[in-house]
mmCIF file as gemmi writes it, N, C-alpha and C atoms, coordinates in Angstrom:
data_model
loop_
_atom_site.group_PDB
_atom_site.id
_atom_site.type_symbol
_atom_site.label_atom_id
_atom_site.label_alt_id
_atom_site.label_comp_id
_atom_site.label_asym_id
_atom_site.label_entity_id
_atom_site.label_seq_id
_atom_site.pdbx_PDB_ins_code
_atom_site.Cartn_x
_atom_site.Cartn_y
_atom_site.Cartn_z
_atom_site.occupancy
_atom_site.B_iso_or_equiv
_atom_site.pdbx_formal_charge
_atom_site.auth_seq_id
_atom_site.auth_asym_id
_atom_site.pdbx_PDB_model_num
ATOM 1 N N . UNK Axp A 1 ? 0.979 -0.977 0.008 1 0 ? 1 A 1
ATOM 2 C CA . UNK Axp A 1 ? -0.504 0.124 -0.178 1 0 ? 1 A 1
ATOM 3 C C . UNK Axp A 1 ? 0.937 1.617 -0.147 1 0 ? 1 A 1
ATOM 4 N N . UNK Axp A 2 ? 2.071 1.293 0.359 1 0 ? 2 A 1
ATOM 5 C CA . UNK Axp A 2 ? 3.008 2.563 0.642 1 0 ? 2 A 1
ATOM 6 C C . UNK Axp A 2 ? 3.733 2.441 -0.518 1 0 ? 2 A 1
ATOM 7 N N . UNK Axp A 3 ? 3.962 3.431 -1.58 1 0 ? 3 A 1
ATOM 8 C CA . UNK Axp A 3 ? 4.815 3.536 -2.686 1 0 ? 3 A 1
ATOM 9 C C . UNK Axp A 3 ? 6.14 3.542 -2.381 1 0 ? 3 A 1
ATOM 10 N N . UNK Axp A 4 ? 6.616 2.237 -3.472 1 0 ? 4 A 1
ATOM 11 C CA . UNK Axp A 4 ? 8.37 1.797 -3.374 1 0 ? 4 A 1
ATOM 12 C C . UNK Axp A 4 ? 9.028 3.379 -3.29 1 0 ? 4 A 1
ATOM 13 N N . UNK Axp A 5 ? 8.82 4.304 -4.012 1 0 ? 5 A 1
ATOM 14 C CA . UNK Axp A 5 ? 9.674 5.353 -3.981 1 0 ? 5 A 1
ATOM 15 C C . UNK Axp A 5 ? 9.054 6.495 -2.484 1 0 ? 5 A 1
ATOM 16 N N . UNK Axp A 6 ? 8.031 6.144 -1.967 1 0 ? 6 A 1
ATOM 17 C CA . UNK Axp A 6 ? 8.206 6.938 -0.387 1 0 ? 6 A 1
ATOM 18 C C . UNK Axp A 6 ? 9.359 7.424 0.005 1 0 ? 6 A 1
ATOM 19 N N . UNK Axp A 7 ? 10.237 8.765 0.518 1 0 ? 7 A 1
ATOM 20 C CA . UNK Axp A 7 ? 11.084 8.219 1.033 1 0 ? 7 A 1
ATOM 21 C C . UNK Axp A 7 ? 10.852 8.445 3.007 1 0 ? 7 A 1
ATOM 22 N N . UNK Axp A 8 ? 10.359 7.515 3.064 1 0 ? 8 A 1
ATOM 23 C CA . UNK Axp A 8 ? 10.831 6.822 4.067 1 0 ? 8 A 1
ATOM 24 C C . UNK Axp A 8 ? 11.687 6.928 5.475 1 0 ? 8 A 1
ATOM 25 N N . UNK Axp A 9 ? 13.073 6.93 4.67 1 0 ? 9 A 1
ATOM 26 C CA . UNK Axp A 9 ? 14.294 6.807 5.84 1 0 ? 9 A 1
ATOM 27 C C . UNK Axp A 9 ? 15.004 8.196 5.618 1 0 ? 9 A 1
ATOM 28 N N . UNK Axp A 10 ? 14.176 9.041 4.451 1 0 ? 10 A 1
ATOM 29 C CA . UNK Axp A 10 ? 14.078 10.378 3.906 1 0 ? 10 A 1
ATOM 30 C C . UNK Axp A 10 ? 13.368 11.492 5.028 1 0 ? 10 A 1
ATOM 31 N N . UNK Axp A 11 ? 12.244 11.076 5.564 1 0 ? 11 A 1
ATOM 32 C CA . UNK Axp A 11 ? 11.208 11.9 6.442 1 0 ? 11 A 1
ATOM 33 C C . UNK Axp A 11 ? 11.538 11.526 7.581 1 0 ? 11 A 1
ATOM 34 N N . UNK Axp A 12 ? 11.963 12.579 8.375 1 0 ? 12 A 1
ATOM 35 C CA . UNK Axp A 12 ? 11.734 12.786 10.329 1 0 ? 12 A 1
ATOM 36 C C . UNK Axp A 12 ? 10.414 12.483 10.462 1 0 ? 12 A 1
ATOM 37 N N . UNK Axp A 13 ? 10.145 11.157 11.528 1 0 ? 13 A 1
ATOM 38 C CA . UNK Axp A 13 ? 9.39 10.846 12.09 1 0 ? 13 A 1
ATOM 39 C C . UNK Axp A 13 ? 8.844 11.728 12.94 1 0 ? 13 A 1
ATOM 40 N N . UNK Axp A 14 ? 9.797 13.018 13.455 1 0 ? 14 A 1
ATOM 41 C CA . UNK Axp A 14 ? 8.857 13.801 14.526 1 0 ? 14 A 1
ATOM 42 C C . UNK Axp A 14 ? 8.048 15.397 13.819 1 0 ? 14 A 1
ATOM 43 N N . UNK Axp A 15 ? 8.72 15.676 12.702 1 0 ? 15 A 1
ATOM 44 C CA . UNK Axp A 15 ? 8.083 16.893 12.391 1 0 ? 15 A 1
ATOM 45 C C . UNK Axp A 15 ? 7.46 16.613 10.66 1 0 ? 15 A 1
ATOM 46 N N . UNK Axp A 16 ? 8.193 15.101 9.929 1 0 ? 16 A 1
ATOM 47 C CA . UNK Axp A 16 ? 7.135 15.481 8.793 1 0 ? 16 A 1
ATOM 48 C C . UNK Axp A 16 ? 8.592 15.574 7.527 1 0 ? 16 A 1
ATOM 49 N N . UNK Axp A 17 ? 9.637 16.82 8.149 1 0 ? 17 A 1
ATOM 50 C CA . UNK Axp A 17 ? 10.352 17.324 6.952 1 0 ? 17 A 1
ATOM 51 C C . UNK Axp A 17 ? 10.73 16.086 5.579 1 0 ? 17 A 1
ATOM 52 N N . UNK Axp A 18 ? 11.259 16.59 5.174 1 0 ? 18 A 1
ATOM 53 C CA . UNK Axp A 18 ? 11.947 15.476 4.543 1 0 ? 18 A 1
ATOM 54 C C . UNK Axp A 18 ? 13.074 15.94 3.937 1 0 ? 18 A 1
ATOM 55 N N . UNK Axp A 19 ? 14.252 15.557 3.839 1 0 ? 19 A 1
ATOM 56 C CA . UNK Axp A 19 ? 15.658 15.512 3.659 1 0 ? 19 A 1
ATOM 57 C C . UNK Axp A 19 ? 15.93 15.525 2.239 1 0 ? 19 A 1
ATOM 58 N N . UNK Axp A 20 ? 16.187 16.016 1.561 1 0 ? 20 A 1
ATOM 59 C CA . UNK Axp A 20 ? 16.545 16.493 0.248 1 0 ? 20 A 1
ATOM 60 C C . UNK Axp A 20 ? 17.447 15.697 -0.491 1 0 ? 20 A 1
ATOM 61 N N . UNK Axp A 21 ? 18.438 15.01 0.023 1 0 ? 21 A 1
ATOM 62 C CA . UNK Axp A 21 ? 19.513 14.246 -0.444 1 0 ? 21 A 1
ATOM 63 C C . UNK Axp A 21 ? 20.101 13.882 0.861 1 0 ? 21 A 1
ATOM 64 N N . UNK Axp A 22 ? 20.237 12.204 1.112 1 0 ? 22 A 1
ATOM 65 C CA . UNK Axp A 22 ? 20.899 11.708 2.198 1 0 ? 22 A 1
ATOM 66 C C . UNK Axp A 22 ? 21.276 10.2 1.071 1 0 ? 22 A 1
ATOM 67 N N . UNK Axp A 23 ? 22.838 10.316 1.363 1 0 ? 23 A 1
ATOM 68 C CA . UNK Axp A 23 ? 23.569 8.826 0.74 1 0 ? 23 A 1
ATOM 69 C C . UNK Axp A 23 ? 23.113 8.089 1.543 1 0 ? 23 A 1
ATOM 70 N N . UNK Axp A 24 ? 23.502 6.53 0.801 1 0 ? 24 A 1
ATOM 71 C CA . UNK Axp A 24 ? 23.041 5.171 1.35 1 0 ? 24 A 1
ATOM 72 C C . UNK Axp A 24 ? 24.352 4.946 2.373 1 0 ? 24 A 1
ATOM 73 N N . UNK Axp A 25 ? 24.72 5.701 2.477 1 0 ? 25 A 1
ATOM 74 C CA . UNK Axp A 25 ? 26.239 4.912 3.397 1 0 ? 25 A 1
ATOM 75 C C . UNK Axp A 25 ? 25.938 5.97 4.424 1 0 ? 25 A 1
ATOM 76 N N . UNK Axp A 26 ? 25.123 6.914 4.937 1 0 ? 26 A 1
ATOM 77 C CA . UNK Axp A 26 ? 25.016 8.062 5.847 1 0 ? 26 A 1
ATOM 78 C C . UNK Axp A 26 ? 23.586 7.056 6.909 1 0 ? 26 A 1
ATOM 79 N N . UNK Axp A 27 ? 23.892 6.454 7.79 1 0 ? 27 A 1
ATOM 80 C CA . UNK Axp A 27 ? 23.411 5.376 8.581 1 0 ? 27 A 1
ATOM 81 C C . UNK Axp A 27 ? 22.434 6.2 9.737 1 0 ? 27 A 1
ATOM 82 N N . UNK Axp A 28 ? 22.736 7.446 10.444 1 0 ? 28 A 1
ATOM 83 C CA . UNK Axp A 28 ? 22.013 8.324 11.846 1 0 ? 28 A 1
ATOM 84 C C . UNK Axp A 28 ? 22.224 9.568 10.777 1 0 ? 28 A 1
ATOM 85 N N . UNK Axp A 29 ? 21.293 10.387 11.178 1 0 ? 29 A 1
ATOM 86 C CA . UNK Axp A 29 ? 20.959 12.113 10.629 1 0 ? 29 A 1
ATOM 87 C C . UNK Axp A 29 ? 20.5 12.702 11.445 1 0 ? 29 A 1
ATOM 88 N N . UNK Axp A 30 ? 20.873 13.964 11.328 1 0 ? 30 A 1
ATOM 89 C CA . UNK Axp A 30 ? 19.764 15.014 12.863 1 0 ? 30 A 1
ATOM 90 C C . UNK Axp A 30 ? 18.896 15.866 11.88 1 0 ? 30 A 1
ATOM 91 N N . UNK Axp A 31 ? 17.697 15.989 12.17 1 0 ? 31 A 1
ATOM 92 C CA . UNK Axp A 31 ? 16.746 16.632 11.206 1 0 ? 31 A 1
ATOM 93 C C . UNK Axp A 31 ? 17.099 18.348 11.627 1 0 ? 31 A 1
ATOM 94 N N . UNK Axp A 32 ? 16.161 19.199 11.149 1 0 ? 32 A 1
ATOM 95 C CA . UNK Axp A 32 ? 16.329 20.469 11.596 1 0 ? 32 A 1
ATOM 96 C C . UNK Axp A 32 ? 15.775 21.006 12.641 1 0 ? 32 A 1
ATOM 97 N N . UNK Axp A 33 ? 14.544 20.002 13.303 1 0 ? 33 A 1
ATOM 98 C CA . UNK Axp A 33 ? 14.055 20.011 13.966 1 0 ? 33 A 1
ATOM 99 C C . UNK Axp A 33 ? 14.343 19.616 15.869 1 0 ? 33 A 1
ATOM 100 N N . UNK Axp A 34 ? 16.057 19.021 15.775 1 0 ? 34 A 1
ATOM 101 C CA . UNK Axp A 34 ? 16.81 18.574 16.431 1 0 ? 34 A 1
ATOM 102 C C . UNK Axp A 34 ? 16.279 17.182 16.518 1 0 ? 34 A 1
ATOM 103 N N . UNK Axp A 35 ? 15.668 16.404 15.801 1 0 ? 35 A 1
ATOM 104 C CA . UNK Axp A 35 ? 15.626 14.959 16.644 1 0 ? 35 A 1
ATOM 105 C C . UNK Axp A 35 ? 16.371 13.968 15.396 1 0 ? 35 A 1
ATOM 106 N N . UNK Axp A 36 ? 17.071 13.14 16.128 1 0 ? 36 A 1
ATOM 107 C CA . UNK Axp A 36 ? 18.534 12.64 15.806 1 0 ? 36 A 1
ATOM 108 C C . UNK Axp A 36 ? 17.581 11.346 15.329 1 0 ? 36 A 1
ATOM 109 N N . UNK Axp A 37 ? 17.996 10.362 14.178 1 0 ? 37 A 1
ATOM 110 C CA . UNK Axp A 37 ? 17.711 9.082 13.628 1 0 ? 37 A 1
ATOM 111 C C . UNK Axp A 37 ? 18.754 8.513 12.94 1 0 ? 37 A 1
ATOM 112 N N . UNK Axp A 38 ? 18.59 7.101 13.55 1 0 ? 38 A 1
ATOM 113 C CA . UNK Axp A 38 ? 18.537 5.839 12.659 1 0 ? 38 A 1
ATOM 114 C C . UNK Axp A 38 ? 18.024 5.291 12.048 1 0 ? 38 A 1
ATOM 115 N N . UNK Axp A 39 ? 18.49 5.569 10.848 1 0 ? 39 A 1
ATOM 116 C CA . UNK Axp A 39 ? 18.101 5.142 9.337 1 0 ? 39 A 1
ATOM 117 C C . UNK Axp A 39 ? 16.759 4.448 9.016 1 0 ? 39 A 1
ATOM 118 N N . UNK Axp A 40 ? 17.181 3.355 9.737 1 0 ? 40 A 1
ATOM 119 C CA . UNK Axp A 40 ? 16.495 1.935 9.478 1 0 ? 40 A 1
ATOM 120 C C . UNK Axp A 40 ? 15.437 2.537 10.693 1 0 ? 40 A 1
ATOM 121 N N . UNK Axp A 41 ? 15.581 2.619 11.926 1 0 ? 41 A 1
ATOM 122 C CA . UNK Axp A 41 ? 14.401 2.821 12.669 1 0 ? 41 A 1
ATOM 123 C C . UNK Axp A 41 ? 13.563 4.07 12.101 1 0 ? 41 A 1
ATOM 124 N N . UNK Axp A 42 ? 13.923 4.784 11.559 1 0 ? 42 A 1
ATOM 125 C CA . UNK Axp A 42 ? 13.504 6.111 10.937 1 0 ? 42 A 1
ATOM 126 C C . UNK Axp A 42 ? 12.296 5.612 10.29 1 0 ? 42 A 1
ATOM 127 N N . UNK Axp A 43 ? 13.201 4.707 9.22 1 0 ? 43 A 1
ATOM 128 C CA . UNK Axp A 43 ? 12.379 4.37 7.992 1 0 ? 43 A 1
ATOM 129 C C . UNK Axp A 43 ? 10.705 3.529 8.339 1 0 ? 43 A 1
ATOM 130 N N . UNK Axp A 44 ? 11.205 2.507 9.046 1 0 ? 44 A 1
ATOM 131 C CA . UNK Axp A 44 ? 10.15 1.924 10.626 1 0 ? 44 A 1
ATOM 132 C C . UNK Axp A 44 ? 9.255 2.423 10.386 1 0 ? 44 A 1
ATOM 133 N N . UNK Axp A 45 ? 9.71 3.589 11.306 1 0 ? 45 A 1
ATOM 134 C CA . UNK Axp A 45 ? 8.201 4.035 11.877 1 0 ? 45 A 1
ATOM 135 C C . UNK Axp A 45 ? 7.368 4.753 10.989 1 0 ? 45 A 1
ATOM 136 N N . UNK Axp A 46 ? 8.345 5.37 10.006 1 0 ? 46 A 1
ATOM 137 C CA . UNK Axp A 46 ? 7.599 6.447 8.787 1 0 ? 46 A 1
ATOM 138 C C . UNK Axp A 46 ? 7.092 5.007 8.06 1 0 ? 46 A 1
ATOM 139 N N . UNK Axp A 47 ? 6.885 3.972 7.47 1 0 ? 47 A 1
ATOM 140 C CA . UNK Axp A 47 ? 6.43 3.085 7.218 1 0 ? 47 A 1
ATOM 141 C C . UNK Axp A 47 ? 4.82 2.265 8.167 1 0 ? 47 A 1
ATOM 142 N N . UNK Axp A 48 ? 5.227 2.465 9.397 1 0 ? 48 A 1
ATOM 143 C CA . UNK Axp A 48 ? 4.078 1.954 10.231 1 0 ? 48 A 1
ATOM 144 C C . UNK Axp A 48 ? 3.415 3.418 10.405 1 0 ? 48 A 1
ATOM 145 N N . UNK Axp A 49 ? 3.434 4.342 10.035 1 0 ? 49 A 1
ATOM 146 C CA . UNK Axp A 49 ? 2.771 5.48 10.597 1 0 ? 49 A 1
ATOM 147 C C . UNK Axp A 49 ? 1.513 5.477 8.845 1 0 ? 49 A 1
ATOM 148 N N . UNK Axp A 50 ? 2.569 5.812 7.753 1 0 ? 50 A 1
ATOM 149 C CA . UNK Axp A 50 ? 1.799 5.457 6.512 1 0 ? 50 A 1
ATOM 150 C C . UNK Axp A 50 ? 0.923 4.344 6.463 1 0 ? 50 A 1
ATOM 151 N N . UNK Axp A 51 ? 1.229 2.582 7.152 1 0 ? 51 A 1
ATOM 152 C CA . UNK Axp A 51 ? -0.01 1.871 6.624 1 0 ? 51 A 1
ATOM 153 C C . UNK Axp A 51 ? -0.876 1.734 7.497 1 0 ? 51 A 1
ATOM 154 N N . UNK Axp A 52 ? -0.644 2.322 8.868 1 0 ? 52 A 1
ATOM 155 C CA . UNK Axp A 52 ? -1.904 3.061 9.688 1 0 ? 52 A 1
ATOM 156 C C . UNK Axp A 52 ? -2.684 3.666 9.142 1 0 ? 52 A 1
ATOM 157 N N . UNK Axp A 53 ? -2.379 4.757 8.046 1 0 ? 53 A 1
ATOM 158 C CA . UNK Axp A 53 ? -3.013 6.018 7.731 1 0 ? 53 A 1
ATOM 159 C C . UNK Axp A 53 ? -3.83 5.252 6.66 1 0 ? 53 A 1
ATOM 160 N N . UNK Axp A 54 ? -3.328 4.786 5.498 1 0 ? 54 A 1
ATOM 161 C CA . UNK Axp A 54 ? -4.061 3.573 4.526 1 0 ? 54 A 1
ATOM 162 C C . UNK Axp A 54 ? -4.939 2.749 4.96 1 0 ? 54 A 1
ATOM 163 N N . UNK Axp A 55 ? -4.694 2.031 6.538 1 0 ? 55 A 1
ATOM 164 C CA . UNK Axp A 55 ? -5.646 1.103 6.823 1 0 ? 55 A 1
ATOM 165 C C . UNK Axp A 55 ? -6.706 1.89 7.562 1 0 ? 55 A 1
ATOM 166 N N . UNK Axp A 56 ? -6.526 3.422 8.172 1 0 ? 56 A 1
ATOM 167 C CA . UNK Axp A 56 ? -7.804 4.21 8.65 1 0 ? 56 A 1
ATOM 168 C C . UNK Axp A 56 ? -8.129 4.834 7.395 1 0 ? 56 A 1
ATOM 169 N N . UNK Axp A 57 ? -7.833 5.125 6.259 1 0 ? 57 A 1
ATOM 170 C CA . UNK Axp A 57 ? -8.461 6.354 5.29 1 0 ? 57 A 1
ATOM 171 C C . UNK Axp A 57 ? -8.482 5.967 3.866 1 0 ? 57 A 1
ATOM 172 N N . UNK Axp A 58 ? -7.821 4.571 3.982 1 0 ? 58 A 1
ATOM 173 C CA . UNK Axp A 58 ? -8.198 3.861 2.4 1 0 ? 58 A 1
ATOM 174 C C . UNK Axp A 58 ? -7.641 4.385 1.796 1 0 ? 58 A 1
ATOM 175 N N . UNK Axp A 59 ? -6.059 4.928 1.574 1 0 ? 59 A 1
ATOM 176 C CA . UNK Axp A 59 ? -5.797 5.454 0.135 1 0 ? 59 A 1
ATOM 177 C C . UNK Axp A 59 ? -4.376 5.142 0.23 1 0 ? 59 A 1
ATOM 178 N N . UNK Axp A 60 ? -3.47 5.183 -0.667 1 0 ? 60 A 1
ATOM 179 C CA . UNK Axp A 60 ? -2.373 4.711 -0.785 1 0 ? 60 A 1
ATOM 180 C C . UNK Axp A 60 ? -1.828 6.168 -0.311 1 0 ? 60 A 1
ATOM 181 N N . UNK Axp A 61 ? -0.209 6.204 -0.332 1 0 ? 61 A 1
ATOM 182 C CA . UNK Axp A 61 ? 0.919 6.641 0.565 1 0 ? 61 A 1
ATOM 183 C C . UNK Axp A 61 ? 1.653 7.269 -0.764 1 0 ? 61 A 1
ATOM 184 N N . UNK Axp A 62 ? 1.923 8.266 -1.294 1 0 ? 62 A 1
ATOM 185 C CA . UNK Axp A 62 ? 2.746 9.007 -2.142 1 0 ? 62 A 1
ATOM 186 C C . UNK Axp A 62 ? 3.51 10.186 -1.504 1 0 ? 62 A 1
ATOM 187 N N . UNK Axp A 63 ? 4.801 10.555 -2.108 1 0 ? 63 A 1
ATOM 188 C CA . UNK Axp A 63 ? 4.97 11.798 -2.014 1 0 ? 63 A 1
ATOM 189 C C . UNK Axp A 63 ? 4.624 12.706 -3.001 1 0 ? 63 A 1
ATOM 190 N N . UNK Axp A 64 ? 4.887 13.801 -2.311 1 0 ? 64 A 1
ATOM 191 C CA . UNK Axp A 64 ? 4.304 15.131 -3.796 1 0 ? 64 A 1
ATOM 192 C C . UNK Axp A 64 ? 5.499 14.846 -4.418 1 0 ? 64 A 1
ATOM 193 N N . UNK Axp A 65 ? 4.874 15.226 -5.881 1 0 ? 65 A 1
ATOM 194 C CA . UNK Axp A 65 ? 5.769 15.034 -7.212 1 0 ? 65 A 1
ATOM 195 C C . UNK Axp A 65 ? 5.646 16.67 -7.257 1 0 ? 65 A 1
ATOM 196 N N . UNK Axp A 66 ? 6.621 17.293 -7.541 1 0 ? 66 A 1
ATOM 197 C CA . UNK Axp A 66 ? 6.776 18.291 -8.468 1 0 ? 66 A 1
ATOM 198 C C . UNK Axp A 66 ? 6.581 18.549 -9.77 1 0 ? 66 A 1
């Protein structure tokens, strides 16, 4: 239900902001809101939240396309 291109590891699970570029070798990062993230744990939190939103709302989750 979650789009495979959803930026789950680059989206802050605390404030929702998306890091534009985050190379794969970077395993931990800090958001400008001050939240410190382990990339894999952060992605898991975001995918869980997206999955819960899909089950509650019945719609897919996709990143905004510009």
